[in-house]
N, C-alpha and C positions, 0 to 999 in steps of 0.2 A: 752425743754429737752437738756441737754448738752451732746454732743458727743465727747468722748476722742479718739484722733487718735495718733498713735505711731509716735514719732519723727524720723527723718532720722537716728540718732545715735542708737535709740532703735531697729529700723528695721535692721540696720547693725549688732548689737550685736546678734539679734535673728538669722539672716542668718548665722553669723559666728558659733554660737553655734550648729545649725543644721548641718552645713557642717562638723564641727569637730566630732560631734557624729556619723555622717554618715561614715566618714573615719575610726573612731575607730571600728564601727560595722563591716565594711568591713575587717579590720585587724583581728578582732575576728574570722570572717569566715575563713580567710586564716589559722590562727593558729589552728582553730578547725579541718580543713582538714589535716593539717600537724600532729596534735596530734593523729588523728585516725591511722596514719601509723607508729607512733613512739612506740617502745617498744622492748622487748626481741625478739619477733617474728615480723619482719617487714612486713607490708602489702603495696604493691605497690598501686599507685592511681587506676590502672585498677582493682586490687583485691577489693578495697573499693567500686568502682562503681558497679562491678558485685555483690558484697555482698548486697549492698543497694537495688539493683533491684531484689534480690532473686535468683541470679544464682551463688552465691559463694559456696564454700565447707562447710561442717559441721564445720570444725575447724575454718575457717574464720568467720563464723557466730558466733561461740562461742566467739572468741577473740573480735570481734567488738561489738556485742550486749550485751554480758554479762560482759565483762571486761573493755573495753575502753570507750564506749559511756556513761555508768553510771558515770564513773570517770570524764569524760570531762564535762558532764552536772552538776555534783556536784561542780566542780571547778568554773563554771560560777555562780551558785547559791550562793555558800559560799562567793566568792569574792564580788558579788554584795551586799550581806547581811552585811558583815563586813564593806565595804566601805560606805554604806548608814548609818550604825550605827555610824561610825566615823564622817561622815558629820553632823549628827544630834548633836552629842556631841560637836563638834567644834562650831556649830552655837548656841547651848543653852548656853554653857559656855563662848563663845567668846574667846576661847583659841585655838591657832593653833596647840598645842601639844596634845590636847584631843584625846583619842583613847580608845576603849573598852578594849584593852590589857593593855595599860599603866595605865588606871584608875582602874584596878583590877576586872573589870566585867568578863572577860574571866576566871580569876583564880577562882572566886566564882562559876561560872558555872561548871568549871572542877572539883572542889572539890566535889560537889554533885555527879557528874558522877562517880568519882573514888570510893566514898563511896558506890554507888549502885553496881558498878562492883565488889567490894570487897566481897559482900554478895550474888551475883547472878552468875550463870554460864556465860561463855564467850558469848554464844549465847543469849544475853540479848534482851529485848524488845526494838527495836530501836525506836518505836513510842512513848514510854514512856520517853525516854531520853530528848527530848526537853523540856517537862514539868518540869522534875526534874532539868534540867539545868537552867530553868527560875526561879525556886524557889531559887537556890543558887545565881544566878546573881542578882535577885531582893533583896535578903537579903544583899548581899555585897554592892550593889548600895545604899541601904538605910543606911547602916552603914557609908559608905564614905560620903554621903550627910549630915548625922547627925554630924559627926566629923568635917566637913568643914563649917557648918553653925554657924554664930554668930548672936546673937539676934539683935544687932543694926547695923550690917554691912552686913548682908545677907551672900551670898556665894562669897568667894574670889576664883577666878579661879586658882591662883597659889597655894592656900591652898588645893583646890580640887585635883589638880594634885599631890601635894606632899603626901597628905593623901592616894590617890589612889595607888601611887607607894609603900608606906609603907604597906598598907593592902595587896596588891598583893604579896609583898615579904613574908609577914607572912603566907598567904595562901599557897604559893608555898612551903615554908618550911614544913608546915603541910602535904601537899600532898606528899612530899618526904618521910616523916616518914611513911605515910600510904602505899606507894608503897613497902617499905622494909618489910612489914608484909604480902604481897600477896604471893600466891603460884607461882611457876615458870611460869605457863601458864598465869595467871592473870598479873604477873609482865611484861612479854613480851608484852602482849596486851596493857597495860597501857603505857609502855615506847614508843611504836610505836604511840599510840594515842596522847600522850603529845607532841610528835615531830611534830604533824600535818600531818600525813600520809594519803594519799588517797587510799592506798593499801587495797584491799578487798571491795571497794565500789560496791554496786549493786543497783538495782532499788528500793529496800526497803528504802535505805537511801534517794534517790531522793523523794520518796513519803512521807517520814517523814518530810523532810525540805520544800518541795514545798508549802504546805498550809500556812505556816508562811510567806514565801516570798510573796505569792500571796495576802495575806490579808494585811500585814504590809506595803509593798512598796507603794501601792495606797494611804493608809491612810497618810503616811509620805508626799507623793507628794501633797496631799490635804492641808497639813499644810505648804507648801513651803512659802507662803506669811507671815505666822506667824513667821517663822524663819528669814525672811528678816526684819520684824519689830523688833524682839528681838535683832538683830544685831545693831539696832539704839541706844540701851541703855535702861535701865529700865525706866527712866523718860519720854523719848520720847514715848516708847511703851505704858506706862500707859496713857499718854496724848492722844494717839490714840485709847484708849478704849480696850486695850488688857488685858485680865485676866492673869497676868504674872505667878502666882503660878500654876494655872490650866493648862495653855498651856505648861509650862515647865514640869509639871508632865506627861502630855500626851506624849510629845516628848521624855522625858527621859525614860519613860516606853517602848515606841516603840524601842528606841535604845537598851535598855537592852534585850528586847525580841528578836530582830534580832541577836544580838551578842550571846545570850545564845543558840538559836536554831542552829546557825552555829557551835558553839563550841561543842554542843552535838553530832553532826554527823561528824564534820571535825577535831576535836581535837584542840590542842593549836597552831593555826596559828596566828602569831602576825604581826603587822605593816601594814596589808592591810587596816585597818580602818584609818591609819595615812596617808599612801602614796596616796591611791586612791583619797580622797577629795582634797589633795594638788595639785596633777597633774591636776585634773579636774578643779580646781579653776584657775589655770594658763591658761588653754585652753579655758574655756567658761566664766570666770568671776565669781563674787560672788553671782549673783542672783540665789536663790535656785530653781526657776522654771526650770532652765537649769542645775544648779550645782548638784542637786540630781540625775537625770537620767545619767548625765555625770559621776558622782561618781560611780554609779552602773556599767556602762559600763567599766570604768577604772579599778575598782576592779576585775570584771570578767576577763578582759584582763590580768591583772597582775597575777592572780592566775592560769589561764589556761596556760600562758607561763611558770610560775614557775613549774607547775605540769608536763608539757611536758619535761622540763629540768630535773626534778627529776626522771622521768622514763628513760631518756637517761643515767643518771649516777647512777641510783639505790640508791637514797637517799630520805628521807622523804621530802614532799613538803614544810613543815614548815621551814626546814633548808634553802632551796633555797630562800624562802621569807625573812628569817632573814638575809641572806647574802646581799640581796638587800636593805632591810629596815633599818638595823642598821646604815649603813653609812649615809643614808638619815636623820634618826632621829638625829644623831650627827650634821649634817649640819643645821637642823632646830634649834637645841639648840644654835649653834653659832650665828644664826641670830635673836634669840628671844631677845626681850628687857626686 
């Protein structure tokens, strides 16, 4: 029986990856604590400690448990979901610019959500929205994939990116037309939602998103080695016995489901799926066993920082992420070959 042992270089990479993820998790903890005290009504560290141990005032409990903690937890979940979705798409397409927002998946999910909101009251069924968003995202992803596919050449990553941008632009224009036909209350809600606001988040939103994250993230991590093989190229992956079409379908579906569920509850937050995996890749390397969890941590950290800044300056979270993400996207475009 052959026993495989890790080389010194592999052990060093593993140690570095765990060290980096540990520091990032510690940074998330620090930002988490700071975020609990940030807002219109500031809570001091002692107020937070007293409230967490059950000796805070009724107002402090209301602010912390009903307003801030759900929003902070949602930031972590949505950031992790978007970042892992982007990591999958970048791995499957072997395109560093792939992202659920840029490829039009977020727009497809958002279109169905707006259609639903336009015919339902504002107090809609939050648990139904992820399913509806998944239908819209799945239909959009299928359309983009079909338009990008060529019989004798397969999928061109550049064509996939360009088709995704074009489809996203078309859907966004249609959503703009729809919003103009909404009543004032619906219009106000949709405008805030499209901007990617965490305002009004409560524990129902957490419960609506949590099952999708809990199910899909372990499944994607289980497929980490498949993503590594796909990055070697189609010929090499086929030679190693990988069922390319089936594995791509599974991974593409998981990426779409993650993005759609996050869009359904968090709105039009862009660039997290682009920036998170890129930063994680620079920190832990390209091996998906480490890259996927690092992307989740990076995405969660990025969004919780953005949401904390958004509450400080009273702007939607998606705008803060866009201010950070747009220059980084332009930087990537200048470096792309």
